[in-house]
Structures are given as structure tokens and as C-alpha cells.
Rosetta silent file (secondary structure, phi, psi, omega in degrees, C-alpha in Angstrom):
SEQUENCE: XXXXXXXXXXXXXXXXXXXXXXXXXXXXXXXXXXXXXXXXXXXXXXXXXXXXXXXXXXXXXXXXXXXXXXXXXXXXXXXXXXXXXXXXXXXXXXXXXXXXXXXXXXXXXXXXXXXXXXXXXXXXXXXXXXXXXXXXXXXXXXXXXXXXXXXXXXXXXXXXXXXXXXXXXXXXXXXXXXXXXXXXXXXXXXXXXXXXXXXX
SCORE:     score description
SCORE:     0.000 S_00000001
   1 L     0.000  133.848 -179.390  112.813  105.757  108.602 S_00000001
   2 L   -98.886   91.118 -175.873  109.155  105.583  109.580 S_00000001
   3 L   -67.905  -28.082 -177.619  107.643  103.348  106.925 S_00000001
   4 L  -107.961   18.202 -176.339  104.247  103.368  108.610 S_00000001
   5 L   -77.756 -179.178 -175.957  104.386  106.996  109.762 S_00000001
   6 H   -67.394  -19.202 -175.439  102.067  109.825  108.966 S_00000001
   7 H   -63.467  -26.433 -178.516  104.133  110.904  106.017 S_00000001
   8 H   -75.264  -23.251 -176.078  102.651  108.091  103.948 S_00000001
   9 L  -100.982   85.256 -172.059   99.105  109.288  104.565 S_00000001
  10 L   -98.014  155.872  174.128   99.060  112.542  102.634 S_00000001
  11 L   -60.078  155.414 -176.389   96.130  114.769  101.708 S_00000001
  12 H   -60.243  -29.498 -179.335   94.586  114.056   98.358 S_00000001
  13 H   -64.441  -30.226  177.652   95.980  117.285   96.937 S_00000001
  14 H   -74.482  -41.411 -179.179   99.468  115.876   97.472 S_00000001
  15 H   -63.328  -23.116  179.035   98.580  112.565   95.876 S_00000001
  16 L   -95.680   30.382 -172.066   97.459  114.498   92.830 S_00000001
  17 H   -57.576  -30.810 -179.637  100.771  116.268   92.437 S_00000001
  18 H   -62.768  -19.986 -178.191  101.121  115.702   88.654 S_00000001
  19 H   -98.665    6.512 -176.528   98.126  117.994   88.173 S_00000001
  20 L   -71.251  163.756 -176.844   99.399  120.720   90.479 S_00000001
  21 H   -62.968  -25.259 -178.548  100.033  124.249   89.302 S_00000001
  22 H   -61.901  -25.422  179.317  103.780  123.691   89.493 S_00000001
  23 H   -63.618  -32.524 -174.477  103.462  121.504   86.413 S_00000001
  24 L   -99.938   -6.464 -175.164  102.339  124.479   84.379 S_00000001
  25 L   -89.179   -5.258 -178.123  104.497  127.126   85.982 S_00000001
  26 L   -68.888  130.966  176.644  107.733  125.911   84.428 S_00000001
  27 L   -94.128  -24.983  174.214  109.216  128.434   82.028 S_00000001
  28 L  -129.028  148.564 -178.606  111.951  126.088   80.873 S_00000001
  29 L   -59.740  129.778  176.637  111.757  122.309   80.650 S_00000001
  30 L   -72.722  161.602 -179.911  113.004  120.715   83.883 S_00000001
  31 L   -71.548  150.013  173.639  115.645  117.986   83.668 S_00000001
  32 L  -131.510  111.678    8.406  114.650  114.358   83.292 S_00000001
  33 L   -75.151  159.576  175.963  115.591  112.678   85.537 S_00000001
  34 L   -60.990  156.644  179.165  115.131  115.382   88.171 S_00000001
  35 L   -55.509  133.190  178.152  118.238  116.489   90.024 S_00000001
  36 L    89.417    6.893 -179.035  119.232  113.920   92.623 S_00000001
  37 E  -129.504  148.005  165.031  117.541  110.964   90.927 S_00000001
  38 E   -99.559  149.073 -177.281  118.475  108.104   88.660 S_00000001
  39 E  -116.392  134.430  170.109  115.854  107.011   86.122 S_00000001
  40 E  -118.678  124.375  175.964  114.855  103.520   85.047 S_00000001
  41 E  -120.524  123.343 -169.643  112.415  103.263   82.132 S_00000001
  42 E  -145.684  143.550  167.768  111.241   99.766   81.361 S_00000001
  43 E   -90.699  101.847 -172.508  108.552   97.803   79.553 S_00000001
  44 E   -84.696  126.887 -177.087  107.698   95.412   82.379 S_00000001
  45 E   -77.409  136.506  173.604  106.384   92.008   81.244 S_00000001
  46 L   -96.261  171.185 -174.902  103.081   90.707   82.594 S_00000001
  47 L   -63.619  -22.028  179.337  102.140   87.034   82.946 S_00000001
  48 L   -98.414    9.024  177.429  100.303   87.049   79.581 S_00000001
  49 L    93.560  -14.115  175.973  103.228   88.579   77.689 S_00000001
  50 L   -68.787  143.991 -179.349  101.867   92.151   77.559 S_00000001
  51 E  -114.437  135.831 -177.389  104.417   94.782   78.597 S_00000001
  52 E  -112.170  131.135 -177.984  103.561   97.858   80.644 S_00000001
  53 E   -69.236  123.191 -174.053  105.478  101.139   80.401 S_00000001
  54 E  -135.331  134.565  176.265  107.029  101.918   83.777 S_00000001
  55 E  -120.833  133.167 -177.637  109.254  104.764   84.973 S_00000001
  56 E  -126.307  131.057  175.691  111.187  104.570   88.239 S_00000001
  57 E  -115.432  119.469 -178.269  113.050  107.409   89.946 S_00000001
  58 E  -113.430  127.092 -179.333  115.556  106.384   92.597 S_00000001
  59 E   -67.146  142.249 -179.528  117.241  109.013   94.803 S_00000001
  60 L   -91.978   -7.221 -173.676  121.005  109.132   94.605 S_00000001
  61 L   -91.738   -3.207 -179.279  121.481  110.655   98.067 S_00000001
  62 L  -110.813  129.496 -179.853  120.500  107.571  100.082 S_00000001
  63 L   -90.325  -26.384 -176.987  122.923  104.715  100.565 S_00000001
  64 L   -81.574  163.957  176.143  120.547  102.387  102.403 S_00000001
  65 L   -69.087  143.616 -172.925  117.872  100.243  100.775 S_00000001
  66 E  -125.075  153.807  171.454  114.573  102.099  100.374 S_00000001
  67 E   -75.574  163.326 -179.828  110.882  101.249  100.007 S_00000001
  68 E  -108.123  134.849  168.831  109.074  101.949   96.745 S_00000001
  69 E  -105.056  126.070 -166.396  106.042  104.214   96.341 S_00000001
  70 E  -121.458  129.370  178.588  104.047  103.049   93.322 S_00000001
  71 E  -127.406  122.559  176.108  101.438  104.930   91.281 S_00000001
  72 E  -108.077  139.295 -171.895   99.507  103.334   88.383 S_00000001
  73 E  -151.095  149.331  170.408   97.530  105.621   86.098 S_00000001
  74 L   -92.151    3.750 -169.847   95.617  105.820   82.819 S_00000001
  75 L   -96.909   -1.740  177.159   96.612  109.491   82.436 S_00000001
  76 L    96.210  137.924 -175.194  100.178  109.103   81.119 S_00000001
  77 L  -119.216   -1.286 -175.071  103.527  109.193   82.907 S_00000001
  78 L   -61.599  -30.379 -179.142  105.972  110.688   80.396 S_00000001
  79 L  -103.422   16.146 -175.729  105.742  114.142   82.010 S_00000001
  80 H   -62.253  -29.706 -178.086  105.564  112.925   85.585 S_00000001
  81 H   -63.204  -21.809 -179.204  109.053  114.258   86.290 S_00000001
  82 H   -66.402  -16.377  178.448  107.740  117.818   85.952 S_00000001
  83 H   -86.728   -0.486 -179.066  106.092  117.412   89.355 S_00000001
  84 L   -90.465  143.905  -12.455  109.425  116.895   91.170 S_00000001
  85 L   -77.564  -35.745  175.714  110.078  117.808   93.870 S_00000001
  86 H    48.684 -134.740 -176.739  106.905  119.843   94.419 S_00000001
  87 H   -77.669   -0.202  175.704  104.623  118.397   97.056 S_00000001
  88 H   -90.702    4.760 -172.456  106.731  115.231   97.231 S_00000001
  89 H   -54.826  -45.682 -177.828  109.597  117.066   98.911 S_00000001
  90 H   -65.256  -38.506  178.071  109.024  115.584  102.376 S_00000001
  91 H   -68.410  -36.176  176.403  108.790  112.057  101.010 S_00000001
  92 H   -61.915  -43.433  179.230  111.939  112.624   98.988 S_00000001
  93 H   -66.824  -36.046  178.372  113.736  113.716  102.152 S_00000001
  94 H   -65.020  -38.077  176.335  112.338  110.735  104.058 S_00000001
  95 L   109.757   89.300  175.394  113.721  108.396  101.430 S_00000001
  96 E  -139.396  151.998  165.713  111.600  106.566   98.854 S_00000001
  97 E   -91.827  134.517 -176.930  111.980  105.171   95.364 S_00000001
  98 E  -108.461  128.952 -179.367  109.124  106.445   93.167 S_00000001
  99 E  -125.186  138.086 -178.723  107.557  104.226   90.494 S_00000001
 100 E  -133.654  144.678 -175.983  104.904  105.196   87.925 S_00000001
 101 E  -142.678  134.197  166.278  103.138  103.051   85.345 S_00000001
 102 E   -74.215  123.704 -178.826  100.858  103.478   82.334 S_00000001
 103 L   -71.076  169.995 -175.367   98.167  100.853   82.879 S_00000001
 104 L   -50.714  124.850  175.293   97.342   98.229   80.286 S_00000001
 105 L    82.969    3.637 -178.436   96.380   99.699   76.910 S_00000001
 106 L  -114.953  137.759  177.337   97.123  103.338   77.777 S_00000001
 107 L    52.056 -116.759 -173.633   99.860  105.551   76.285 S_00000001
 108 L   -90.003   -0.610  178.993  103.041  103.493   75.889 S_00000001
 109 L   -82.597  146.995  178.690  101.759  100.316   77.536 S_00000001
 110 L   -81.236  174.455  175.394  100.722   97.346   75.437 S_00000001
 111 L    92.470 -175.289 -177.729   97.459   95.450   75.598 S_00000001
 112 L  -106.718  129.498  176.053   93.808   96.476   75.587 S_00000001
 113 L   -80.144  132.160  173.577   92.421   99.073   77.962 S_00000001
 114 L  -123.058  120.628 -179.312   89.180   98.107   79.714 S_00000001
 115 L   -60.436  121.707 -178.804   87.461  100.855   81.710 S_00000001
 116 L    46.660   58.635 -179.183   87.379   99.736   85.350 S_00000001
 117 L   -52.078  125.072 -178.547   88.374   96.210   84.416 S_00000001
 118 L   -70.568  155.028  175.016   86.533   93.820   86.781 S_00000001
 119 L   -62.386  157.436  176.986   88.474   91.405   88.991 S_00000001
 120 L   -56.104  138.266 -177.049   88.925   87.870   87.707 S_00000001
 121 E   149.298 -153.829 -177.600   85.760   85.882   88.185 S_00000001
 122 L   -56.947  -35.147 -179.277   82.278   85.763   86.666 S_00000001
 123 L   -86.963   -4.719 -177.752   82.664   89.254   85.189 S_00000001
 124 E  -152.933   91.353 -176.291   86.181   88.615   83.892 S_00000001
 125 L   -78.588    0.993 -179.081   86.993   85.055   82.759 S_00000001
 126 L   -77.889  178.050 -179.584   90.553   85.990   81.707 S_00000001
 127 L   -94.911    3.884 -176.545   93.695   85.310   83.722 S_00000001
 128 L  -129.618  152.951  170.993   94.530   88.995   84.247 S_00000001
 129 L  -156.566 -172.671 -178.745   93.094   92.018   86.031 S_00000001
 130 H   -65.256  -30.099  177.792   94.476   95.159   87.674 S_00000001
 131 H   -66.708  -42.294  179.874   95.538   93.085   90.669 S_00000001
 132 H   -70.419  -36.974  176.659   97.650   90.686   88.621 S_00000001
 133 H   -63.223  -38.913  177.148   99.230   93.545   86.668 S_00000001
 134 H   -64.548  -47.808 -179.497  100.090   95.191   89.985 S_00000001
 135 H   -58.241  -48.843 -176.416  101.502   91.964   91.393 S_00000001
 136 H   -63.315  -36.185  178.246  103.608   91.233   88.318 S_00000001
 137 H   -68.526  -45.219  179.198  105.006   94.770   88.300 S_00000001
 138 H   -62.196  -42.556  178.638  105.864   94.706   91.991 S_00000001
 139 H   -58.942  -42.529  178.132  107.483   91.296   91.601 S_00000001
 140 H   -64.827  -44.450 -177.676  109.607   92.681   88.757 S_00000001
 141 H   -63.977  -43.755 -179.847  110.569   95.809   90.697 S_00000001
 142 H   -58.684  -35.662 -176.946  111.560   93.906   93.827 S_00000001
 143 H   -85.762  -20.512 -169.063  113.852   91.714   91.717 S_00000001
 144 H  -124.054  -17.204 -179.818  115.268   94.379   89.388 S_00000001
 145 L   -86.484  120.201 -177.880  115.288   97.849   90.980 S_00000001
 146 L   -61.715  144.553  169.868  118.620   98.403   92.755 S_00000001
 147 L    62.629   30.212  169.377  118.672   99.190   96.467 S_00000001
 148 E   -93.572  155.637 -175.875  114.997   98.555   97.227 S_00000001
 149 E  -102.579   14.164  175.684  114.120   96.945  100.548 S_00000001
 150 E    82.562    9.390 -178.987  111.311   94.723   99.291 S_00000001
 151 E  -117.337  137.372 -175.648  108.518   96.960  100.573 S_00000001
 152 E  -134.325  131.100  171.009  106.013   98.747   98.324 S_00000001
 153 E  -112.376  150.211  178.299  103.338  101.342   99.053 S_00000001
 154 E  -119.581  151.186  178.397  100.693  102.473   96.570 S_00000001
 155 E  -148.082  157.563  178.396   98.935  105.817   96.238 S_00000001
 156 E   175.520  157.693  177.486   96.460  107.459   93.929 S_00000001
 157 E  -127.803  142.318  179.645   93.550  109.833   93.466 S_00000001
 158 L    64.813 -129.137 -177.416   90.449  109.306   91.295 S_00000001
 159 H   -58.827  -43.641  175.301   91.067  106.464   88.803 S_00000001
 160 H   -60.169  -29.268  174.411   94.558  105.759   90.236 S_00000001
 161 H   -66.700  -41.074  175.416   92.860  105.563   93.656 S_00000001
 162 H   -61.841  -36.448  177.832   90.475  102.932   92.299 S_00000001
 163 H   -63.757  -34.854  175.165   93.502  101.043   90.985 S_00000001
 164 H   -61.474  -46.523  179.823   94.911  100.940   94.532 S_00000001
 165 H   -58.973  -44.955  179.679   91.670   99.365   95.752 S_00000001
 166 H   -62.968  -34.314 -179.579   91.781   96.770   92.964 S_00000001
 167 H   -67.985  -36.667 -172.947   95.401   95.968   93.839 S_00000001
 168 H   -94.882   -1.425  171.204   94.705   95.308   97.508 S_00000001
 169 H   -57.984  -39.299  177.389   91.571   93.209   97.030 S_00000001
 170 L  -131.845   75.278 -165.780   94.048   90.362   96.582 S_00000001
 171 L   -71.017  152.968  173.940   97.242   91.949   97.909 S_00000001
 172 L   -81.322  167.679 -179.061  100.778   90.848   97.218 S_00000001
 173 L   -73.543   -9.667 -174.021  103.133   90.035  100.028 S_00000001
 174 L  -100.498  -19.386  179.681  105.111   93.200   99.273 S_00000001
 175 E   -75.082  122.111 -179.639  102.468   95.954   99.497 S_00000001
 176 E  -100.587  -20.049  174.571  102.616   97.389  103.008 S_00000001
 177 E  -165.244  159.355  174.969  100.018  100.127  102.665 S_00000001
 178 E  -133.798  143.640  178.222   97.785  101.928  100.225 S_00000001
 179 E  -132.038  121.424 -172.116   96.532  105.521  100.254 S_00000001
 180 E  -151.203  158.299  164.687   93.822  106.475   97.831 S_00000001
 181 E  -128.739   98.633 -171.822   90.820  108.595   96.943 S_00000001
 182 L   -65.360  -13.598 -179.922   88.925  106.458   94.431 S_00000001
 183 L   101.036  -14.259  178.241   86.768  109.351   93.227 S_00000001
 184 L  -100.631    0.840  177.921   83.530  107.897   94.578 S_00000001
 185 L  -125.902  165.920  179.216   84.148  109.262   98.061 S_00000001
 186 L  -102.529   12.103 -179.064   84.793  112.736   99.440 S_00000001
 187 L  -146.888  154.231  178.897   87.645  111.653  101.683 S_00000001
 188 L   -67.277  150.951  174.903   90.864  109.652  101.359 S_00000001
 189 E  -109.752  129.238  176.879   90.809  105.952  102.200 S_00000001
 190 E  -104.088  128.549 -177.844   93.705  104.517  104.160 S_00000001
 191 E  -123.590  117.784  177.100   94.391  100.839  103.658 S_00000001
 192 E  -110.636  129.925 -171.626   96.898   99.030  105.841 S_00000001
 193 L  -118.016  129.709  168.835   97.727   95.496  104.800 S_00000001
 194 L  -117.277   71.514 -174.951   99.229   92.687  106.797 S_00000001
 195 L   -83.484  157.023  174.991   99.207   90.163  104.008 S_00000001
 196 L   -88.021 -123.347 -179.482  100.790   86.775  104.086 S_00000001
 197 L  -114.426   36.706 -178.824  102.244   85.249  100.960 S_00000001
 198 L   -63.515  135.825  176.310   99.108   85.515   98.833 S_00000001
 199 L  -124.869  120.523  179.999   99.802   85.427   95.136 S_00000001
 200 L   -71.397    0.000    0.000   97.032   86.454   92.729 S_00000001
């Protein structure tokens, strides 16, 4: 498996697969979980006690431990399965666990939503930000999702792309790369991380 191969760096149209036309072309509701996947749906606890709604799809056709591809979004994840396999087909064949999360205060997640929540510091005196929520979720997934190999990649377009940037400002030891289009640029940004054991 090529964890750092070109397959991880996909065009933005692929990263935006939940909004693709295939989502609307279904004449009958697709199965949830999609064929060939097991589903984990969990309210993942954050360090301040708030729980974030998270859905994980793990392929059943791979026996070896797999890396996780993680997408955080304010746009809702309950219908995310309708995008499978779609433009994720090559990644599915390559072998990844897919994780999706409603960010703090959106849809089924608890807490208060803050538009483009600033990192902890002068503009945010609290103990949490998008980076800590990302860290706490990854820490939970590494410990609780069966057959993961301890490696996590993040991806996103528009607001989810901005969330990738916020996550890697103070990266966890488990994120190995990020691929995003934050919405303020006209091209994807590739972020490769060789982090140590930093903990936000």
C-alpha cells in the first residue's frame, strides 16, 4: 500500500464527493452501510466533555490493518454514505477506513458552533479549538476503531479544507498528511507532516 502515493492527493472535485451528482441520481435509497463496509456510529468525547457525532466506514474486504481518512464538516454527515463508492472507488480499492464527523455544535454534535473558531490563544482563551477536537477524535479512533494501523490522513474542500489547516497548525503524532482546498485559494493545498509527539 502506498500511504504517501499520489492517490492521496486527489483533485478537489473528488474531495467534494458528497456534493457530486451521484448523490442526487439515486432512484432508490442506497444501503447504509454501503456494500462491503462495516459502520461505526459514535458520539466521541472531547476533553471538555462535549461529544461529537462521528461515522466510520471500515471495508470488510481487507484483512490487514489500514490507515484512516478523516473528514470533518459543518455540512452534516448522515447522508454521507450516498456518495459511496463514487469518486472514492480507487481509494476504496487501495484500502482505507473512512471517518466523517459533524463538527462542534452542528447537526448531531454537541456544543456550541463558532464560525471559523480561532486557535487557542489571545483570540480564544478556552481550552478547545478545532485542533484539539481533531486530536481528541483521532486519539479515540486509534484506540477504538478495529484494524487501523495508527495512521490518519485528513481531506476537505471549502470549510472542511479550512478545518484541515486548523488541525495541522498543531498536528497530532498520527496525522501523516492533509489534502485541502480551504476556499480562499483556487488550487488544492498539499500538507505533508513529519510531526513528533506534539499534543495540543
